[in-house]
C-alpha positions as CSV (number, residue, x, y, z in Angstrom):
1,M,26.7,24.3,-23.4
2,L,24.9,21.2,-24.6
3,S,24.9,20.4,-28.3
4,S,21.5,20.2,-29.9
5,S,21.5,16.4,-30.1
6,M,22.7,16.1,-26.5
7,A,20.0,18.5,-25.3
8,E,17.3,16.5,-27.2
9,F,18.6,13.2,-25.7
10,K,18.4,14.7,-22.2
11,K,14.9,16.0,-22.8
12,A,13.8,12.7,-24.2
13,F,15.3,10.9,-21.2
14,M,13.6,13.2,-18.7
15,D,10.3,12.9,-20.5
16,S,10.3,9.1,-21.1
17,P,8.3,6.7,-18.9
18,V,10.0,5.4,-15.8
19,V,9.4,2.4,-13.5
20,L,9.4,2.9,-9.8
21,I,10.5,-0.3,-7.9
22,N,10.1,-0.1,-4.2
23,V,10.9,-3.1,-2.0
24,F,9.5,-3.1,1.6
25,S,10.5,-4.9,4.7
26,V,7.5,-5.0,7.0
27,P,7.7,-6.1,10.7
28,Q,5.8,-9.3,11.3
29,G,2.3,-8.6,12.5
30,L,2.0,-5.3,10.6
31,E,1.2,-6.7,7.2
32,D,-2.5,-5.9,7.3
33,E,-1.8,-2.3,8.5
34,F,0.9,-2.0,5.8
35,L,-1.6,-3.1,3.1
36,R,-4.3,-0.7,4.3
37,K,-1.8,2.3,4.3
38,W,-0.3,1.2,0.9
39,N,-3.8,1.1,-0.6
40,Q,-4.6,4.6,0.8
41,T,-1.4,6.0,-0.6
42,A,-2.0,4.3,-4.0
43,Q,-5.5,5.8,-4.2
44,L,-3.9,9.3,-3.7
45,M,-1.1,8.7,-6.1
46,K,-3.2,7.3,-8.9
47,N,-4.9,10.7,-9.3
48,E,-1.5,12.5,-9.8
49,P,-0.5,13.7,-13.3
50,G,1.8,11.2,-15.0
51,F,0.6,8.2,-13.0
52,I,0.2,5.2,-15.3
53,D,-0.3,2.1,-13.0
54,T,1.0,0.3,-10.0
55,K,1.0,-3.3,-8.8
56,L,1.9,-4.5,-5.3
57,H,3.5,-8.0,-5.1
58,R,3.6,-10.1,-2.0
59,S,6.2,-12.8,-1.3
60,L,5.0,-16.4,-1.1
61,D,7.5,-16.9,1.7
62,P,6.6,-14.8,4.8
63,T,10.2,-15.1,6.1
64,E,11.7,-13.1,3.1
65,R,13.4,-9.9,4.0
66,F,11.3,-8.0,1.5
67,Q,7.7,-9.2,1.8
68,F,6.3,-6.6,-0.6
69,I,7.4,-5.1,-3.9
70,N,5.7,-2.2,-5.5
71,I,6.1,-1.7,-9.3
72,A,4.6,1.5,-10.6
73,K,4.8,3.2,-14.0
74,W,5.0,6.9,-14.4
75,S,5.1,9.0,-17.5
76,S,8.4,10.6,-16.5
77,K,10.9,11.1,-13.7
78,E,9.6,14.6,-13.2
79,A,6.0,13.5,-12.8
80,W,7.0,11.0,-10.1
81,K,9.2,13.5,-8.3
82,S,6.4,16.1,-8.3
83,A,3.8,13.6,-7.0
84,F,6.1,12.2,-4.4
85,S,7.2,15.7,-3.2
86,K,3.6,16.8,-2.9
87,R,2.6,13.7,-0.8
88,I,5.7,14.0,1.4
89,S,4.9,17.7,2.1
90,Q,1.3,16.7,3.0
91,N,2.7,13.8,5.1
92,E,0.6,11.3,3.2
93,I,3.3,8.8,2.4
94,F,2.6,5.9,4.7
95,E,6.3,4.9,5.2
96,Q,6.6,7.9,7.5
97,Q,3.7,6.5,9.7
98,L,4.8,2.8,10.0
99,P,8.1,1.2,11.1
100,V,8.6,0.0,7.5
101,E,11.9,-0.1,5.5
102,A,11.2,1.2,2.0
103,N,13.8,1.3,-0.8
104,P,12.3,3.2,-3.7
105,A,14.3,3.7,-6.9
106,L,13.4,4.8,-10.5
107,Y,14.4,2.7,-13.5
108,Q,14.1,2.8,-17.2
109,I,13.4,-0.2,-19.4
110,E,16.6,-1.5,-21.1
111,A,15.2,-4.7,-22.7
112,E,11.9,-6.3,-23.2
113,Y,10.9,-9.7,-24.6
């Protein structure tokens, strides 16, 4: 059984904001379609409970392995998991529809300056 302070820590961790960082490898020539699909998915996700914001970054060097990096903020890990699961079940996550390598992971902020 968790001690009271450990249970409080676990709840605070689960309820704290998280950052989704997703790096994408997009086959050359599919960049415009990728951007269109990413924007469609972002429009859906921004209406989900817990969504804070998202920014898509594009490499200045078109030969980089990861041409696009998405950084999104969510109110909690659970909010992101719920939204992602919903969109997967509705087949609305574009990575399933394009030959794109996606590498999503959730992070918490450790330091800020």
